[in-house]
C-alpha positions in Angstrom: 0.0 0.0 0.0 1.3 3.4 -0.8 2.2 5.8 1.9 -0.3 8.2 0.5 -3.2 5.8 1.0 -2.1 5.1 4.6 -1.9 8.8 5.3 -5.4 9.4 3.7 -6.9 6.6 5.9 -5.1 8.0 9.0 -6.5 11.5 8.2 -10.0 10.2 7.8 -9.8 8.2 11.0 -8.7 11.4 12.8 -11.5 13.4 11.2 -14.1 10.8 12.2 -12.9 10.7 15.8 -13.0 14.5 16.0 -16.5 14.5 14.5 -17.8 11.9 17.0 -16.4 13.8 20.0 -18.0 17.0 18.8 -21.4 15.5 17.8 -23.4 14.4 20.8 -26.0 12.5 18.7 -23.3 10.6 16.8 -21.5 9.9 20.0 -24.7 8.5 21.6 -25.5 6.4 18.4 -22.0 4.8 18.7 -22.1 4.4 22.5 -21.1 0.9 23.4 -20.6 -0.2 19.8 -17.4 -2.2 19.2 -16.6 -3.3 15.6 -13.7 -4.8 13.9 -13.3 -3.5 10.3 -11.1 -4.9 7.5 -10.4 -2.7 4.5 -9.0 -5.0 1.7 -7.4 -3.0 -1.1 -6.4 -5.9 -3.3 -3.8 -7.6 -1.3 -3.0 -4.7 1.1 -5.1 -4.7 4.2 -6.0 -2.1 6.8 -7.4 -3.2 10.2 -9.6 -0.7 12.1 -11.2 -1.1 15.5 -14.3 1.0 16.5 -14.3 1.1 20.2 -15.2 3.7 22.9 -16.6 6.0 20.2 -13.3 6.2 18.3 -11.7 4.3 15.4 -8.1 3.2 15.7 -5.8 1.6 13.1 -4.5 -1.7 14.6 -2.1 -4.4 13.5 -4.6 -7.2 13.4 -8.0 -8.2 14.5 -10.0 -11.1 15.8 -13.4 -11.7 14.3 -14.2 -9.3 11.5 -17.6 -7.5 11.7 -17.3 -5.6 8.5 -15.2 -6.3 5.4 -14.8 -3.6 2.8 -13.2 -4.7 -0.5 -12.2 -2.3 -3.2 -9.1 -0.7 -4.8 -7.0 2.1 -3.6 -8.2 4.3 -6.5 -11.9 3.7 -5.7 -11.4 4.2 -2.0 -9.6 7.5 -2.7 -12.3 8.5 -5.1 -15.0 7.9 -2.4 -13.0 9.7 0.3 -12.5 12.7 -2.1 -16.2 12.6 -3.1 -15.3 12.0 -6.7 -17.1 8.7 -6.7 -20.4 8.0 -5.0 -20.2 5.0 -2.6 -23.7 3.9 -3.7 -22.6 4.0 -7.4 -19.4 2.1 -6.6 -21.4 -0.5 -4.6 -24.5 -1.0 -6.8 -23.7 0.1 -10.4 -19.9 -0.2 -11.0 -19.5 -3.0 -8.5 -16.1 -1.7 -7.5 -16.9 -1.7 -3.8 -18.0 -4.7 -1.8 -19.2 -4.6 1.8 -19.7 -7.7 3.8 -21.5 -6.9 7.0 -24.8 -7.0 8.8 -27.6 -4.8 7.5 -27.3 -2.6 10.6 -23.5 -2.2 10.0 -24.1 -1.3 6.3 -26.6 1.3 7.3 -24.2 2.7 9.9 -21.4 2.8 7.3 -23.7 4.7 4.9 -24.4 7.3 7.5 -20.6 7.7 8.1 -19.9 8.2 4.4 -22.5 10.9 3.9 
């Protein structure tokens, strides 16, 4: 994985954590939620842990609650709002999310 992609993910994690701590409703919605998230970028993997209303990048995880499979280019496009996550998921099929319906809906809210 390129250093740029790691930096982008780290930046988005920091922005998410700041947003949660500043948004009482979001903080309440995530209260008590613990999730293990795997982002698979075609061989390169990033492990994230949502715990205590914050996401952290970790070295490895136990059971995976959510698996996001895409390419670095598509993920970068989604993050930069050049690609719609719904289009990538449903039309282009360049984004795949394996998770419970509740987790998929939670992810959708986070990407808005």
